C-alpha positions as CSV (number, residue, x, y, z in Angstrom):
1,X,170.8,-72.7,6.0
2,X,173.8,-73.2,3.6
3,X,175.4,-69.7,2.3
4,X,175.1,-70.0,-1.9
5,X,178.2,-68.7,-4.1
6,X,177.0,-68.0,-7.7
7,X,179.2,-67.5,-10.7
8,X,178.8,-63.9,-12.2
9,X,177.2,-66.0,-15.1
10,X,174.1,-67.7,-12.8
11,X,173.7,-64.0,-11.5
12,X,173.0,-62.7,-14.7
13,X,171.0,-65.7,-15.6
14,X,168.7,-65.2,-12.8
15,X,168.4,-61.2,-13.4
16,X,167.4,-62.0,-16.8
17,X,164.8,-64.3,-15.7
18,X,163.5,-62.3,-13.4
19,X,163.6,-59.2,-15.7
20,X,161.8,-61.1,-18.5
21,X,159.1,-61.7,-15.9
22,X,159.2,-65.4,-16.0
23,X,159.6,-65.4,-12.4
24,X,158.7,-62.8,-9.8
25,X,162.7,-63.0,-7.8
26,X,165.4,-65.2,-7.4
27,X,164.2,-67.1,-4.7
28,X,161.3,-68.3,-7.1
29,X,164.3,-68.8,-9.9
30,X,165.9,-71.2,-7.6
31,X,163.0,-72.7,-5.9
32,X,161.8,-73.6,-9.5
33,X,164.9,-75.1,-10.8
34,X,165.4,-77.0,-7.2
35,X,161.4,-78.4,-8.0
36,X,162.6,-79.8,-11.3
37,X,166.4,-81.2,-10.4
38,X,164.2,-83.2,-7.4
39,X,161.4,-84.6,-10.1
40,X,164.2,-85.2,-12.5
41,X,166.2,-87.2,-9.7
42,X,163.0,-89.5,-8.8
43,X,162.5,-90.0,-12.4
44,X,166.6,-91.0,-12.2
45,X,166.0,-93.3,-9.0
46,X,162.6,-94.9,-10.6
47,X,164.5,-95.9,-14.3
48,X,167.3,-97.6,-12.2
49,X,164.9,-99.9,-9.5
50,X,163.2,-100.6,-13.0
51,X,166.8,-101.9,-14.7
52,X,167.7,-103.6,-11.5
53,X,164.4,-105.5,-11.1
54,X,165.1,-106.4,-15.0
55,X,168.2,-108.0,-14.3
56,X,167.0,-109.7,-11.7
57,X,164.4,-111.2,-13.2
58,X,166.4,-112.2,-16.0
59,X,165.1,-109.8,-18.5
60,X,168.4,-109.0,-20.3
61,X,170.6,-109.4,-23.2
62,X,174.4,-110.4,-23.8
63,X,176.2,-109.6,-26.8
64,X,179.5,-110.8,-28.3
65,X,180.4,-107.9,-30.0
66,X,179.0,-104.1,-30.5
67,X,178.2,-104.7,-34.3
68,X,175.7,-107.6,-32.9
69,X,174.6,-104.8,-29.9
70,X,174.3,-102.6,-32.7
71,X,172.1,-104.8,-34.9
72,X,169.9,-105.4,-32.2
73,X,169.0,-101.9,-31.4
74,X,168.1,-101.1,-35.2
75,X,165.9,-104.3,-35.3
76,X,164.4,-102.5,-32.2
77,X,164.0,-99.5,-33.6
78,X,162.5,-101.0,-37.0
79,X,160.0,-102.8,-35.0
80,X,158.6,-100.1,-32.9
81,X,158.6,-97.8,-36.3
82,X,156.4,-100.5,-37.7
83,X,154.7,-101.0,-34.5
84,X,155.2,-104.7,-33.8
85,X,157.8,-104.3,-31.0
86,X,158.4,-103.4,-27.4
C-alpha cells in the first residue's frame, strides 16, 4: 500500500473527529471519506453519461448570446416554480 502523507491541518482534523466520538480512529475517518468520494465520483460519471446521451439524442440547446441563455434559464426556473416545466 502507498504511504500517505498528511498536512498538520489534516491530522488535526482527523484527531478532532476521533476526539468528538464521530469516528473510533483515524482509519475510520479516512474510510468514511473514501466511501463518500467513491459515491460522488460514480454520481458524477452518471451525470456525464446522461449529458453525453442527451447530446447524442439531440437534446441540446444553442444560444446566440449569454443574454439568450440567461433568459432561457430564468424561463425554465419560472416554469419549474409554477410546476409547468421540466
